[in-house]
FIFI-843806 format. One record per residue (C-alpha): residue number from 1; residue in three letters; x negated, y negated, z negated. Coordinates in Angstrom, 3 decimals, always signed. Layout:
  nr rest        x        y        z
 NUM  ala        X        Y        Z
...
END
This chain:
  nr rest        x        y        z
   1  met   +2.484   +7.756  -23.936
   2  ile   +3.689   +6.459  -20.548
   3  arg   +2.456   +8.698  -17.777
   4  lys   +1.588   +6.737  -14.622
   5  val   +2.682   +8.238  -11.294
   6  pro   -0.012   +7.372   -8.688
   7  leu   +0.172   +7.186   -4.977
   8  ile   -2.289   +9.798   -3.820
   9  val   -4.133   +9.317   -0.522
  10  ile   -6.301  +11.905   +1.066
  11  leu   -8.824  +10.524   +3.586
  12  gly  -11.396  +12.279   +5.697
  13  ser  -12.539  +13.460   +9.082
  14  thr  -10.538  +16.035  +10.997
  15  gly  -11.572  +19.555   +9.845
  16  thr  -12.517  +18.666   +6.303
  17  gly   -9.579  +20.381   +4.612
  18  lys   -7.108  +17.570   +4.044
  19  thr   -4.062  +19.705   +4.705
  20  lys   -5.251  +22.419   +2.228
  21  leu   -5.804  +19.928   -0.553
  22  ser   -2.527  +18.074   +0.054
  23  leu   -0.644  +21.340   -0.254
  24  glu   -2.340  +22.336   -3.443
  25  leu   -1.925  +18.937   -5.086
  26  ala   +1.736  +18.696   -4.062
  27  glu   +2.413  +22.093   -5.564
  28  arg   +0.450  +21.303   -8.685
  29  phe   +2.091  +17.916   -9.363
  30  gly   +5.510  +18.321   -7.722
  31  gly   +4.794  +15.812   -5.039
  32  glu   +5.797  +15.441   -1.381
  33  ile   +3.483  +15.000   +1.610
  34  ile   +3.578  +12.042   +4.022
  35  ser   +1.630  +12.691   +7.182
  36  ala   -0.395   +9.679   +8.420
  37  asp   -1.405  +10.974  +11.788
  38  ser   -0.553   +8.978  +14.903
  39  met   -0.147  +12.068  +17.011
  40  gln   +1.572  +14.443  +14.629
  41  val   +4.629  +12.123  +14.535
  42  tyr   +5.423  +13.516  +18.005
  43  ala   +7.435  +16.641  +18.549
  44  asn   +5.562  +19.577  +20.087
  45  leu   +1.788  +19.980  +20.548
  46  asp   +1.685  +21.545  +17.069
  47  ile   -1.492  +23.487  +17.879
  48  ala   -3.274  +20.730  +19.733
  49  thr   -2.697  +18.196  +16.932
  50  ala   -3.378  +20.686  +14.181
  51  lys   -0.117  +20.098  +12.393
  52  ala   +0.712  +21.915   +9.163
  53  thr   +2.194  +25.298  +10.139
  54  arg   +5.781  +26.194   +9.530
  55  glu   +4.726  +28.369   +6.602
  56  glu   +2.802  +25.451   +5.061
  57  gln   +5.685  +23.072   +5.564
  58  ser   +8.024  +25.531   +3.845
  59  arg   +5.830  +25.321   +0.707
  60  val   +6.088  +21.600   +0.312
  61  arg   +8.281  +19.002   +1.829
  62  his   +6.549  +17.014   +4.600
  63  his   +7.575  +13.640   +6.018
  64  leu   +6.898  +11.919   +9.332
  65  leu   +6.188  +15.052  +11.364
  66  asp   +8.065  +15.394  +14.689
  67  val   +9.913  +12.173  +14.296
  68  ala   +9.215  +10.602  +17.690
  69  thr   +9.921  +11.436  +21.294
  70  pro   +6.818  +12.535  +23.170
  71  ser   +7.489  +10.363  +26.185
  72  glu   +7.594   +7.205  +24.106
  73  pro   +4.934   +5.403  +22.062
  74  phe   +5.185   +5.306  +18.297
  75  thr   +3.405   +2.326  +16.729
  76  val   +1.888   +1.698  +13.351
  77  met   +4.891   -0.640  +12.632
  78  his   +7.278   +2.233  +13.178
  79  phe   +5.108   +4.402  +10.868
  80  arg   +4.927   +1.745   +8.168
  81  asn   +8.599   +0.990   +8.213
  82  lys   +9.496   +4.639   +7.816
  83  ala   +6.814   +5.587   +5.260
  84  leu   +7.263   +2.691   +2.764
  85  pro  +10.883   +3.578   +1.870
  86  ile   +9.846   +7.250   +1.373
  87  ile   +7.022   +6.188   -1.007
  88  glu   +9.377   +3.954   -2.950
  89  asn  +11.993   +6.669   -3.212
  90  leu   +9.472   +9.231   -4.466
  91  leu   +8.019   +6.870   -7.003
  92  ser  +11.525   +5.999   -8.263
  93  gln  +11.953   +9.714   -8.966
  94  ser   +8.537   +9.948  -10.674
  95  lys   +7.286  +12.109   -7.837
  96  cys   +3.789  +11.795   -6.419
  97  pro   +3.721  +10.640   -2.817
  98  ile   +0.712  +12.288   -1.151
  99  val   -0.354  +10.478   +2.015
 100  val   -2.676  +12.618   +4.177
 101  gly   -4.095  +12.061   +7.585
 102  gly   -6.862  +10.878   +9.788
 103  thr   -5.283   +7.786  +11.300
 104  asn   -6.895   +5.342   +8.988
 105  tyr   -5.127   +2.173  +10.168
 106  tyr   -1.826   +3.909   +9.460
 107  ile   -2.940   +4.421   +5.889
 108  glu   -4.162   +0.793   +5.700
 109  ser   -0.686   -0.405   +6.725
 110  leu   +0.708   +1.307   +3.642
 111  leu   -2.005   +0.334   +1.109
 112  trp   -2.189   -3.329   +1.986
 113  asp   +0.317   -6.012   +3.041
 114  ile   -1.445   -6.589   +6.338
 115  leu   +0.117   -8.201   +9.327
 116  val   +1.609   -5.665  +11.771
 117  ser   +3.071   -7.010  +15.015
 118  ser   +6.278   -5.542  +16.323
 119  thr   +4.400   -4.328  +19.340
 120  ser   +1.033   -3.509  +17.823
 121  thr   -0.560   -0.136  +17.825
 122  glu   -3.049   -0.689  +15.022
 123  asp   -3.902   -3.080  +12.253
 124  ile   -3.594   -6.551  +13.722
 125  ser   -5.770   -8.093  +11.061
 126  leu   -8.386   -8.353  +13.779
 127  ser  -11.430   -6.932  +12.071
 128  pro  -14.231   -9.462  +12.630
 129  ser  -16.722   -6.664  +13.317
 130  ala  -15.166   -6.038  +16.747
 131  thr  -17.660   -6.343  +19.541
 132  ala  -17.992   -5.587  +23.147
 133  ser  -17.933   -1.907  +22.445
 134  ser  -14.345   -2.128  +21.228
 135  ala  -13.294   -3.236  +24.638
 136  gly  -14.104   +0.184  +26.022
 137  asn  -11.872   +2.124  +23.733
 138  ala   -9.090   +4.176  +25.284
 139  ala   -5.934   +2.129  +25.675
 140  lys   -3.185   +2.656  +23.156
 141  pro   +0.455   +2.208  +24.106
 142  ile   +1.620   -1.350  +23.784
 143  ala   +5.314   -1.342  +24.359
 144  ala   +7.346   -0.736  +21.197
 145  ala   +9.658   +2.250  +21.148
 146  ala  +13.014   +2.670  +19.465
 147  thr  +13.107   +5.731  +17.226
 148  thr  +15.925   +7.878  +15.943
 149  thr  +15.394   +9.548  +12.551
 150  asn  +17.147   +9.770   +9.238
 151  glu  +14.083   +8.252   +7.613
 152  ala  +14.432   +4.981   +9.636
 153  ser  +16.674   +3.211   +7.169
 154  asn  +15.545   +0.283   +5.030
 155  glu  +13.111   -0.873   +7.705
 156  val  +11.414   -4.241   +7.245
 157  gln  +10.615   -6.639  +10.032
 158  asp   +7.781   -9.104  +10.272
 159  val   +8.964  -10.912  +13.313
 160  ala  +12.190  -11.480  +15.193
 161  pro  +12.766   -9.223  +18.185
 162  val  +13.856  -12.099  +20.358
 163  ser  +12.226  -15.485  +20.294
 164  glu  +13.275  -18.974  +21.483
 165  asn   +9.750  -19.194  +22.970
 166  ser  +10.982  -17.126  +25.887
 167  lys  +12.385  -20.409  +27.226
 168  asn   +8.918  -21.995  +27.141
 169  pro   +7.389  -22.338  +30.673
 170  ser   +4.123  -20.842  +29.300
 171  phe   +5.905  -17.689  +28.067
 172  ile   +4.527  -14.506  +29.629
 173  asp   +6.679  -11.408  +29.917
 174  pro   +5.019   -8.674  +27.895
 175  ser   +5.385   -6.200  +30.711
 176  glu   +3.493   -8.521  +33.081
 177  met   +0.544   -8.907  +30.642
 178  leu   -0.575   -5.371  +31.477
 179  thr   -1.222   -6.369  +35.090
 180  met   -3.126   -9.596  +34.140
 181  gln   -6.928   -9.982  +33.754
 182  ser   -8.232  -10.083  +30.190
 183  glu  -10.080  -13.298  +30.902
 184  phe   -6.903  -15.026  +31.953
 185  leu   -4.988  -13.853  +28.920
 186  his   -7.916  -14.833  +26.596
 187  asn   -7.979  -18.342  +28.107
 188  his   -4.179  -18.536  +27.670
 189  leu   -4.471  -17.502  +23.983
 190  arg   -7.101  -20.185  +23.460
 191  thr   -4.679  -22.885  +24.542
 192  phe   -2.398  -22.449  +21.454
 193  asp   -4.552  -20.386  +19.056
 194  pro   -8.214  -21.084  +19.482
 195  glu   -9.106  -19.639  +16.053
 196  thr   -7.788  -16.272  +17.033
 197  ala   -9.352  -16.374  +20.445
 198  asn  -12.725  -16.869  +18.756
 199  arg  -12.143  -13.728  +16.739
 200  ile  -11.239  -11.483  +19.694
 201  his  -13.592  -10.233  +22.341
 202  pro  -12.594  -11.613  +25.802
 203  asn  -12.466   -7.980  +27.085
 204  asn  -10.379   -6.641  +24.225
 205  lys   -7.098   -6.793  +26.095
 206  arg   -4.986   -4.908  +23.568
 207  lys   -5.706   -7.392  +20.758
 208  ile   -5.360  -10.360  +23.060
 209  ile   -1.866   -9.183  +24.135
 210  arg   -0.828   -8.520  +20.497
 211  ala   -1.870  -12.057  +19.440
 212  ile   +0.045  -13.596  +22.339
 213  glu   +3.095  -11.457  +21.694
 214  phe   +3.055  -12.340  +17.987
 215  tyr   +3.157  -16.021  +18.860
 216  gln   +5.855  -15.564  +21.474
 217  glu   +8.082  -13.560  +19.135
 218  ser   +7.574  -15.548  +15.913
 219  gly   +6.671  -19.036  +17.055
 220  gln   +3.731  -18.888  +14.662
 221  thr   +0.075  -18.482  +15.586
 222  leu   -1.672  -15.396  +14.308
 223  ser   -4.437  -17.450  +12.698
 224  ser   -1.867  -19.424  +10.593
 225  lys   -0.150  -16.225   +9.576
 226  leu   -3.434  -14.668   +8.453
 227  lys   -4.254  -17.843   +6.461
 228  glu   -0.921  -17.421   +4.620
 229  gln   -1.697  -13.856   +3.790
 230  arg   -5.205  -14.601   +2.675
 231  gln   -3.908  -17.327   +0.286
 232  gln   -1.691  -14.765   -1.501
 233  pro   -2.876  -13.464   -4.851
 234  gly   -5.147  -10.540   -3.922
 235  gly   -5.355  -11.668   -0.260
 236  asn   -8.626  -11.173   +1.687
 237  arg  -10.179  -11.676   +5.026
 238  leu   -8.324   -8.705   +6.444
 239  gly   -4.868   -9.834   +5.270
 240  gly   -2.637   -9.569   +2.243
 241  pro   -2.861   -7.935   -1.194
 242  leu   -2.745   -4.320   -2.275
 243  arg   +0.778   -2.960   -2.365
 244  tyr   +0.425   -0.218   -4.948
 245  pro   -1.950   -0.800   -7.917
 246  his   -1.606   +2.763   -9.071
 247  thr   -3.385   +4.529   -6.225
 248  ile   -6.001   +7.205   -6.067
 249  leu   -8.077   +7.748   -2.929
 250  phe   -9.829  +11.048   -2.202
 251  trp  -12.423  +11.129   +0.546
 252  leu  -13.086  +14.663   +1.734
 253  arg  -16.550  +14.812   +3.131
 254  cys  -18.613  +17.611   +4.776
 255  asn  -22.128  +18.129   +5.919
 256  gln  -22.105  +17.035   +9.619
 257  glu  -23.696  +20.215  +10.953
 258  val  -21.268  +22.354   +8.963
 259  leu  -18.400  +20.170  +10.100
 260  asn  -19.457  +20.414  +13.786
 261  ala  -19.506  +24.251  +13.604
 262  arg  -16.108  +24.165  +11.790
 263  leu  -14.625  +21.859  +14.466
 264  asp  -15.961  +24.115  +17.263
 265  asn  -14.502  +27.234  +15.644
 266  arg  -11.187  +25.391  +15.229
 267  val  -11.037  +24.580  +18.932
 268  asp  -11.904  +28.203  +19.836
 269  gly   -9.198  +29.425  +17.497
 270  met   -6.584  +27.258  +19.152
 271  leu   -6.707  +29.437  +22.268
 272  glu   -5.750  +32.528  +20.277
 273  gln   -2.933  +30.599  +18.668
 274  gly   -1.414  +29.842  +22.041
 275  leu   -2.900  +26.451  +23.010
 276  leu   -2.782  +27.181  +26.749
 277  arg   +0.915  +27.974  +26.666
 278  glu   +1.668  +24.940  +24.514
 279  ile   -0.156  +22.371  +26.682
 280  arg   +1.260  +23.903  +29.924
 281  ala   +4.858  +23.540  +28.701
 282  phe   +4.112  +20.090  +27.433
 283  his   +2.461  +19.071  +30.724
 284  asn   +5.434  +20.324  +32.704
 285  glu   +8.009  +18.498  +30.571
 286  his   +6.453  +15.194  +29.530
 287  asn   +4.024  +13.980  +32.160
 288  val   +4.577  +10.418  +33.441
 289  asp   +4.340   +9.610  +37.130
 290  lys   +2.657   +6.281  +37.783
 291  ser   +4.346   +6.063  +41.150
 292  asn   +7.644   +5.629  +39.391
 293  pro   +8.318   +1.792  +39.428
 294  ser  +10.327   +2.087  +36.235
 295  ser   +7.201   +2.955  +34.339
 296  ser   +5.995   -0.250  +32.633
 297  ser   +2.422   +1.035  +32.391
 298  ala   +2.288   +2.101  +36.055
 299  thr   +0.183   -0.793  +37.145
 300  ser   -2.040   -1.001  +34.114
 301  pro   -5.696   -1.071  +35.025
 302  ser   -6.523   +0.907  +31.932
 303  val   -4.495   +4.041  +32.671
 304  leu   -6.319   +7.343  +32.677
 305  ser   -6.522   +8.371  +36.365
 306  ser   -5.610  +11.803  +37.502
 307  ser   -5.362  +13.596  +40.850
 308  ser   -1.553  +13.482  +40.740
 309  gly   -1.378   +9.820  +39.820
 310  arg   +0.159  +10.431  +36.430
 311  asp   -0.257   +8.096  +33.521
 312  tyr   -1.814   +9.962  +30.575
 313  thr   -2.259   +7.045  +28.200
 314  lys   +1.351   +6.713  +27.123
 315  gly   +2.394   +7.902  +23.736
 316  val   +1.320  +11.436  +22.897
 317  leu   +0.001  +12.058  +26.363
 318  gln   -3.190  +10.321  +25.253
 319  thr   -3.739  +12.617  +22.334
 320  ile   -7.026  +14.409  +21.708
 321  gly   -6.288  +18.028  +22.526
 322  phe   -4.142  +17.374  +25.592
 323  lys   -5.776  +14.898  +27.877
 324  glu   -9.039  +16.905  +27.933
 325  phe   -7.164  +19.741  +29.700
 326  ile   -5.779  +17.591  +32.518
 327  pro   -8.429  +18.814  +35.017
 328  tyr   -7.334  +22.421  +34.494
 329  leu   -3.625  +21.777  +34.199
 330  glu   -3.453  +19.893  +37.531
 331  arg   -5.571  +22.314  +39.481
 332  phe   -4.245  +25.697  +38.296
 333  ser   -0.795  +27.093  +37.809
 334  ala   +1.097  +28.770  +34.919
 335  ala   +0.625  +32.099  +36.711
 336  asn   -3.131  +31.545  +36.448
 337  asp   -2.726  +30.830  +32.740
 338  glu   -1.479  +34.414  +32.286
 339  lys   -4.495  +35.832  +34.076
 340  ile   -6.800  +33.880  +31.844
 341  asp   -4.888  +34.820  +28.717
 342  glu   -4.986  +38.483  +29.699
 343  tyr   -8.759  +38.205  +30.129
 344  leu   -9.203  +36.449  +26.856
 345  arg   -7.103  +38.923  +24.889
 346  ala   -9.207  +41.727  +26.309
 347  asn  -12.328  +39.926  +25.170
 348  ala  -11.178  +38.948  +21.672
 349  tyr  -10.675  +35.367  +22.914
 350  lys  -14.383  +34.881  +23.378
 351  met  -15.458  +32.827  +26.339
 352  pro  -18.269  +34.150  +28.617
 353  thr  -21.692  +32.673  +28.098
 354  glu  -22.847  +29.846  +30.332
 355  glu  -25.235  +32.273  +31.986
 356  his  -22.343  +34.569  +32.730
 357  phe  -20.474  +31.723  +34.340
 358  lys  -23.443  +30.963  +36.529
 359  gln  -23.872  +34.552  +37.603
 360  arg  -20.220  +34.915  +38.482
 361  ala  -19.757  +31.490  +39.997
 362  gly  -18.460  +32.958  +43.187
 363  ser  -15.738  +34.906  +41.512
 364  ile  -14.140  +32.048  +39.556
 365  asn  -13.419  +29.702  +42.431
 366  glu  -10.250  +30.050  +44.346
 367  pro  -11.088  +31.732  +47.718
 368  ser  -10.570  +29.891  +50.997
 369  asp  -10.987  +30.934  +54.657
 370  ser  -14.645  +29.969  +54.494
 371  asp  -15.176  +32.182  +51.414
 372  thr  -14.714  +35.498  +53.191
 373  glu  -18.353  +36.683  +52.658
 374  ala  -18.360  +35.562  +49.060
 375  val  -15.119  +37.400  +48.346
 376  ala  -16.488  +40.578  +50.013
 377  ala  -19.583  +40.322  +47.828
 378  asn  -17.463  +39.982  +44.720
 379  asp  -15.661  +43.151  +45.576
 380  thr  -18.798  +45.011  +44.532
 381  ile  -18.540  +43.551  +40.996
 382  asp  -17.103  +45.762  +38.261
 383  pro  -13.438  +44.530  +37.846
 384  lys  -13.952  +44.229  +34.083
 385  asp  -16.698  +41.750  +34.645
 386  gln  -14.801  +39.552  +37.102
 387  leu  -13.696  +36.224  +35.692
 388  pro  -10.167  +34.887  +36.484
 389  pro   -9.931  +31.737  +38.608
 390  gly  -10.176  +28.545  +36.533
 391  leu  -11.844  +30.058  +33.525
 392  asp  -14.903  +27.881  +34.114
 393  val  -12.732  +24.754  +34.337
 394  leu  -10.848  +25.671  +31.213
 395  asn  -14.209  +26.317  +29.406
 396  ser  -15.413  +22.810  +30.477
 397  cys  -12.221  +21.360  +29.033
 398  leu  -12.780  +23.157  +25.817
 399  asn  -16.329  +21.923  +25.580
 400  glu  -15.137  +18.358  +26.224
 401  leu  -12.566  +18.710  +23.428
 402  lys  -15.266  +19.834  +21.038
 403  leu  -17.437  +16.884  +21.962
 404  val  -14.558  +14.373  +21.638
 405  thr  -13.474  +15.875  +18.375
 406  arg  -16.989  +15.584  +16.928
 407  arg  -17.154  +11.945  +18.047
 408  tyr  -13.766  +11.217  +16.477
 409  ser  -14.842  +12.734  +13.142
 410  lys  -17.771  +10.366  +12.993
 411  lys  -15.607   +7.386  +13.888
 412  gln  -13.260   +8.293  +11.089
 413  gln  -16.146   +8.325   +8.582
 414  lys  -17.456   +4.986   +9.834
 415  trp  -14.057   +3.386   +9.444
 416  ile  -13.764   +4.571   +5.781
 417  asn  -17.249   +3.318   +5.054
 418  asn  -16.630   -0.152   +6.492
 419  arg  -13.016   -0.780   +5.459
 420  phe  -12.894   +0.892   +2.070
 421  leu  -16.366   +0.846   +0.626
 422  ala  -17.843   -2.288   +2.189
 423  ser  -14.837   -4.607   +2.024
 424  asn  -16.405   -7.118   -0.360
 425  asp  -13.350   -9.387   -0.878
 426  arg  -10.656   -6.729   -0.610
 427  lys   -9.210   -4.985   -3.651
 428  val   -9.698   -1.245   -2.933
 429  pro   -8.380   +1.473   -5.202
 430  asp  -10.878   +3.857   -6.727
 431  leu  -12.272   +6.189   -4.038
 432  tyr  -13.468   +9.606   -5.113
 433  glu  -15.750  +11.758   -2.946
 434  leu  -15.070  +15.520   -2.698
 435  asp  -17.552  +17.761   -0.878
 436  thr  -15.845  +20.383   +1.259
 437  ser  -18.984  +21.775   +2.956
 438  asp  -18.911  +25.150   +1.104
 439  val  -15.379  +26.610   +1.422
 440  gly  -16.504  +29.382   -1.004
 441  arg  -16.777  +26.725   -3.751
 442  trp  -13.540  +24.937   -2.805
 443  his  -11.924  +25.340   -6.284
 444  glu  -15.105  +24.167   -8.045
 445  cys  -15.976  +21.285   -5.725
 446  val  -12.631  +20.113   -4.412
 447  tyr   -9.444  +21.262   -6.134
 448  ser  -10.544  +21.260   -9.721
 449  pro  -12.134  +17.748   -9.665
 450  ala   -9.125  +16.331   -7.811
 451  val   -6.706  +17.725  -10.460
 452  thr   -8.914  +16.427  -13.316
 453  ile   -9.031  +12.914  -11.807
 454  ile   -5.223  +12.839  -11.396
 455  asp   -4.562  +14.204  -14.855
 456  cys   -6.845  +11.634  -16.440
 457  tyr   -5.205   +8.812  -14.455
 458  arg   -1.700   +9.890  -15.320
 459  ser   -2.516  +10.103  -19.068
 460  ser   -4.575   +6.894  -19.068
 461  gln   -7.676   +8.812  -20.242
 462  val  -11.302   +8.018  -19.305
 463  cys  -12.449  +10.441  -16.620
 464  glu  -15.962  +11.871  -16.550
 465  ile  -15.797  +11.915  -12.753
 466  gln  -16.638   +8.442  -11.464
 467  pro  -15.418   +6.851   -8.276
 468  met  -17.844   +5.928   -5.478
 469  lys  -19.672   +2.685   -5.853
 470  lys  -18.715   -0.118   -3.504
 471  arg  -21.522   -1.353   -1.357
 472  ile  -22.263   -4.759   +0.094
 473  his  -21.757   -5.053   +3.834
 474  pro  -24.939   -6.353   +5.482
 475  gly  -22.735   -9.030   +7.142
 476  ala  -21.451  -10.373   +3.807
 477  gly  -21.647  -14.160   +3.714
 478  leu  -21.990  -14.596   +7.462
 479  asn  -19.462  -16.297   +9.641
 480  glu  -17.530  -13.423  +11.331
 481  glu  -15.007  -15.565  +13.076
 482  ile  -17.139  -17.128  +15.813
 483  thr  -17.928  -15.998  +19.372
 484  asn  -21.476  -15.917  +20.772
 485  phe  -22.436  -15.323  +24.323
 486  cys  -25.758  -13.977  +25.395
 487  ala  -26.659  -15.496  +28.754
 488  ile  -29.565  -13.030  +29.212
 489  cys  -27.408   -9.916  +28.654
 490  gln  -24.166  -11.432  +29.815
 491  arg  -22.235  -10.134  +26.809
 492  his  -19.928  -11.692  +24.165
 493  phe  -20.318  -10.936  +20.458
 494  ile  -17.900  -11.632  +17.631
 495  gly  -19.409  -12.836  +14.391
 496  glu  -22.902  -13.717  +13.241
 497  tyr  -23.682  -10.177  +12.019
 498  gln  -23.102   -8.583  +15.439
 499  trp  -24.912  -11.485  +17.083
 500  asn  -27.983  -11.125  +14.849
 501  leu  -28.083   -7.383  +15.507
 502  his  -27.999   -8.004  +19.170
 503  leu  -30.872  -10.501  +19.109
 504  lys  -33.008   -7.987  +17.226
 505  ser  -32.118   -5.070  +19.511
 506  asn  -34.663   -3.550  +21.828
 507  arg  -32.252   -3.755  +24.784
 508  his  -32.063   -7.542  +24.362
 509  lys  -35.798   -7.984  +23.877
 510  lys  -36.539   -5.875  +26.989
 511  arg  -34.018   -7.761  +29.035
 512  lys  -35.467  -11.057  +27.804
 513  glu  -38.969   -9.969  +28.820
 514  ser  -37.713   -8.849  +32.179
 515  val  -36.136  -12.232  +32.872
 516  lys  -39.366  -13.987  +31.805
 517  arg  -41.429  -11.854  +34.134
 518  lys  -39.105  -12.564  +37.064
 519  gln  -39.214  -16.278  +36.347
 520  ala  -43.012  -16.189  +36.193
 521  glu  -43.145  -14.357  +39.531
 522  arg  -40.796  -16.797  +41.194
 523  pro  -42.748  -19.291  +43.317
 524  thr  -42.686  -22.889  +42.308
 525  glu  -41.633  -25.749  +44.648
 526  glu  -45.361  -26.669  +45.123
 527  glu  -46.235  -23.086  +46.043
 528  lys  -43.470  -23.025  +48.616
END
């Protein structure tokens, strides 16, 4: 009997146990792990990005960790071009490649032959569900970066790095696009690719720029390229066909309340692991000064502002787990870090309560000439109860990190639901749900079912564990490639589904009634 060697992909929100399962399956089936995390590709920030520990990496070979320079962006194209040869090499040796990570568009770039621009930072298939809300997302790096790694061989290219279109009078230098208004760029895109312009929100500057760059580099419009991919056998509205027919997807899920508590505990545990020292060292070495004219992103209107004028949206500087601490890092010194760490060690790394912070508010702020009386008052406080300067700021940063991490976990789940379970015309490998809510039942609920599913697949046996059922997206059958503009709310919407949702929304209805009332109250010409 021929034993099939599948590509194993472990999906799920951060904190659901993806690393644990990947290690167990790699050891059980003799596989190797390919990290699909857009921030773990960068060296350093091991604690902040929750990388597999050195001990965990020693158990199983890991790929695509620490392969990029922190000061440079690393795009999904770089990831795809490095990961695909690794997968092919492992399969040729009958080893199971185990892709694990929370950057879902990285995973999509491996599973499907989707279009990836040489300068893109995410799937450029232009999901029709994009709306005005997508325009507010944090900016990703746009400029492509050269990388140096032993795993960079056998790279494939979608477009030529230099195009004859640069001689065209309408050619726009990519570095200049960052300084231009989205509306201008969107109108420019419409002149040569109106179909793509209709699929992209006028405020979604990143996707507009990628579409323009693709045309300038390849001489082909993005809409025509997508049509070619859709016409391939197995093609769909999001792009080309499935690359690997022998693929198993595991979706690790967790009760949201349990996950929230788990994520909060993870953040708290990072302090004890040395998070403060790590982010301080990283901040000192890799920050980018926007006042430097050589910085291509210095004039970008989307950069994350800071008191020092540094650009924290470039490469790993934008990562969750670093940028949340900028308010503390820029206000307090490394010497202050030691005072805080000493205090936390003495208190088992437990932060004071919010009430304690309020009571000791005078003792946490840095004293100034006008604070003489407050300082004198604090001298009466028991030294063991005094809080080091900046602890309140650091605590606020930690709380912000917890909030952002929770939001990101929900975003990851939404992506999987929409792109894997509700892709009606897309061939999606079987997706199996594993519940990680109760860590005490891990072997029963997670490891054992996963092993059973893989064993059955490799031996071509019918498995009693069934994959998740695909669901029909509520927007199925609607035109998702048109733009609608609501004159009442002054907003653009991409696709009929989003447009219909807006028309039914309470916000639109209230706004509509408000406009009607104002029009009724406005005096007519005769009344004037």
